N, C-alpha and C positions, 0 to 999 in steps of 0.2 A: 408382644409384637416383635417379630424378627427385625434385625438391623438390615438396612440395604447393603448391597455389595457394589463396590466401585473398583473398576479396572484402571490401573495406571499403565499407559502404553507409551510413555515419553519420559524424558529425564526430568526429575523433580528434586528439589532440595529436601533434606531430611525433615526439616521443620514443617514443610508443606505436606509431606506424606503423613506426618503426625497429626496435622489438622484433619486430613481425610480419615485417618484411622480412628479419630475421636468421634466421628459421625457415622462411620460405616465399616464393614469388613472390607479388607483390601486384598485384591489379587493383582499380580503383575504380569504383563506381557512385554517381552523384550522390545525396546524401541526399534530394533532393526528387523523385527518380525515381518513376515509377508502378510498380505491381506487375509489369506486363508488362515494363517496362524492367529491373526487378530480376531477374526470371526470365531474361531474355536475358543479363544480365551474370553470372549464376551457372552458365552452361553450361561444363562442364569444370572447375568449381571444387570444392575439397575442403571449404572451410569459409567461413563468412561472419559478420561482425558486422552484424546486421540491425536496422533501425529497428522500433519496436514498433507502428507505426500500421497494419501490415498483418495481416490474418488469414491465417495459413498453415495450410492444410488439405491434404486428400488430392490435390487438383488441383495444388497448388503442389509438393508433394514428388514427385509423379509426373513433373512437368515438369523437375526438376533431379536426374536419376538419380545423378550422381556426388557429390552433396553428402553430407558426413559429419557436419557440425556446424553448428548455428545458435546463435550466442552473442548474447545481448541484455544491455545494461547496464540491467537492470530486475530487480526481484525477482518481479514478476508475470509469468505466462506464459499468461494466459487467451486471448491472441490466437493461440496455437499449439495445434493439435490434436495432443496428445502421443501418442495412439494411432496416428495416421497417420504421425507422425515415426518412431515406434518401428518400425512395419511396414516403413518404407523404410530403416531402419538409420541414422537421423539422430539424433545426440545433440543434446539441447536443454539449453543452459546458461543460468543466470541469475546474479544477483548478490545473494544474501541476506547477512546478517551485517554487511556494511559500512555498511548504512543504518540499523541498529537504533537507534543513538543519536540520529540526526537525527529520525527519526519519533517516538521517545519524547520528545524535547525539545519538538517541535511539539505533541504530545498534552498534555504538561504545561502548555504555554503556553495552549492552548485551554481546559483545565479551569479554570485560574486566571482567565482572561479571563471565562468564564461566571460563576464564583462571585462575582467582584468587579465584574461588569458593566462591564468596562473599556471595551468598545466604545461603550457609552452615555455614559460619563463623558468619553471622548475626543471623541465627536461633540458633546457639550455644550460642551466647551471650544473646540473648533474653530469652532463656529457663532457664537461671541461671546456665548452665553447667560451664561456666567460673568461676563464683563465687564459685562453688562447687569443682573447680580444677580438673574437669574431663579431659580426654585426648582430645586434639584438633582434629578436622576433618583432613583428609589427606592433606598434603602440596599441594599448588597450583603451577601454572607454570607462568613464565614470558612471556610477549607478544613479546618483542624484538627478532628479528631473526626468528620468526615463519612465515609460509607462509599462506597468506589469499587468497583464491580463490573466486573471485567475479563473480557470475552468473547474467548477466544483467549489461552491462557497459554503461548505460545511465547516466542521470543527477545524480540520487541518488547513483548509483554504484560508479561513479567517485568521488562524495563527500566523500563516505565512504573510498575509496582508498586513497585519499589525507590525511584524518585524520589518518588512520592507518599507512601510510608511515611515518607520522610525529613522531610516537612513536616507529618506528623501525621494522614494519612488512614488509615483502616482498610480493608484489602483483602479482598475475596472474589472468587472466580473461577469460570468455567465454560469448558469446552472441548468441542468436538464429537468429539475423537479418542476412539477406543475405549479404555475403561479409565481415562478421566479421573478418575472419582470415587475411584479407589483409587490414583492417581498420587502419588508422593512428590516434592515440589518442594523440593529441598535449598537452592537459592540464593535463595529468598524465604521468610523466616521469618514465622510468624503470618499466613498467608494461606490460610484454609480454602476448600475446594471447596463450591460450592452448585449444585444443579440450576438450570437456566436460569430457571424461573418464580420460584424463591425469590430468586435473585440480583436479578431485576428488581424484586421487591417490597421488598427490603431496601435497595437502593442509592440514594444521593443523586446519584451520577453513574454512568453506565454508559459504558464505553469499549470500542470494538470493534477487535480485532486478529486476526481469523481470516482465513484464506485464503478466496477465493471458490471454492466447489465446489458440486456439486449439492445437498449437504446444508446448506450455509450460504446458499444463494440465498434471499433474503427470510426469513432466520432471524428477523428482527425485523419483525413485521407488526402489524396492528391489534390482534390479541389480546394480543400481547406488550407493546405500548405501553400498553394499558389496565391492565396489571399494575403499571406504574410509579407512583411517587408523583407527585401533581400538582406537587410542588416539585422533582422530579428533572430532570436534564439527561442527554442522550445525546450522545456524541462518536463520530465515525467518521473514522479516518485510515487505514482498511484498504482496503475495496473498496465502492463505492457500492451495488451490488445486494444486499449483505448486509441492507440495510434496504429495506423496501417504501416507496419514496419518497412515493407518494400517500397511504399510510396515515400516514406521518410528518407530512405537511402537514396532514392532517385532525386529528391529535392536537395539533399545535402551534396550529392555529387554534382548536380547542375548549378549549385549556388543559388537556388531559389530562396533559401534561407541561409543565415550565416553559420548556424551550428546547433548542436543539441547537447543536453545533459541528461542522461538516463540512468535511473536506478533500477528500472524494470524493463524487461523486453518481452516480446511475444513468446519466444521460447527460452526457457531458463533451465540450465545454463545454455548459452548460445553455442552454435558450432564455431570452433576456433577460426574458421575461414570466413565466417559471416562478416560482410563489409561493415556492419554496424559497430564492430569492435576494433576496426582497423582504420576507419576514416579519420583524417587529421583534424576535422572540425567537430568531432564528437568526443565527449568524455562519458565513460560508462562505469557503473559500479555494480557489484554482485548482490543487488537487492539488500542493501544495508540500512534501510530507513529506520528499522527498530534495533539496529545492532549496537546498543549501548547497554552496559551492565545493568544500570538502574531500570531501564525500560523493559528489558527482557524479564527481569525479576518481577516488576509490577504486572506484566502480562500473565506470568505464571500464577501470581497471587490472585488475580482477578478470575482466571480460569478455574482455580480451586474453589473460590467463593461461589462462582456460578454453579459449579457441580454439586457442592454440598447443599446449596439452597434448594435446587430442584429435587434431590433425593429426600430432602427433609420436608417437602411440601410447601416450600416458600418460593417467593418470586425472586429470581436471580437478578443481579445488577445489570446484566447484559444478555438479552436473548433475542434471537433473530425472528423466531416464530412464536410469539407469546400466546397465540390462540390455542396452542396445545395444552396450556395450563388450565383452561376452562374458566 
C-alpha cells in the first residue's frame, strides 16, 4: 500500500516535519505562495497544513479532488466553507484547547489595564509628564467586587471566569448555545446565567468569548451597547465581527460606555485612520491572543497530530466536521 502524501504550506519546526515524514511522503509549498500556487501544489496530495489567510470554498475543494484533510494551526475556521469541505469529503481540523490559557491571560490583562487605566499612566510616565510634575490622569478603579459579564461560556470563557473570581470579581454569563439558561456549569461556582440584555445592564465589564457564527455576527450592536452602564467597559478577544464596530465607535465617542479593550477588529489590520485605533478610551492589540512561544508551538503540534491521524485512518484530536470520517 502506498504511503499518503502531505503538503506543508506553512512554517514548521524540523522535528514536526520529521513526524510528518515518518507517516507520509512530504511536499512543500512556499508559505508565501498564492492560492493558485497552493492549489497546484495540492494535486495528488492527501492532506495539507494550510495557512489561514486563504478563503477555502467550493471552487478550492473542487480543484483538489484527492484532498482528504486540511489542518490549520488556529482555533478559528471562518476562512473555510465547512459545508463545501464536507461535501467533498475533506476533514477540517483546528487547534482548540491548547490556546485557552493564553487567551484567558490576555483577557485578564486587558480587564485589569482598563480598570486601572494602565495605558494612560504608562503614557504619562513615558512622556516625561511625571518628571515635569504635571497632574496625574484621572484615578482608576479597583477590580474586586465588580461584575464581569462573560458572553460565551465555553472553555476560554470559563478560564477567564476562574481567573477573575480569584481576584474578587463577581461573574455572570450568557451563551448563544441552545439550552444555555438551564445548563449546569460544574467547574465554575457562583456564576449565574443571565439573558443577554440583563447581563449587559448589570455588568461593569463585558468580555466576549463566543465563536463567530450567523447567530453571533453583530451580536453586540447599538441597541446592546445602549443597555450598558456609562461606566462599563467591553473587551473582545474572540472575533471582531461579534461587535458592530461602527456602533461601538459611536458609543465610545458619545460616552455611552466608558471604554473598550480589543484584540480583534472587524477588519484586520485596520485602516490607520480608523477611529477605533485612535480613540483615547480604547486599547487595541494586533490579534495577539495566542502570541506566546509555548502556545504557538502547541498549536503547530496539534495541527500535525490532526493531520497524521486523518491520513492514517484514525480519529484526530480536533476535527470540525467529524461526519466525513464515516
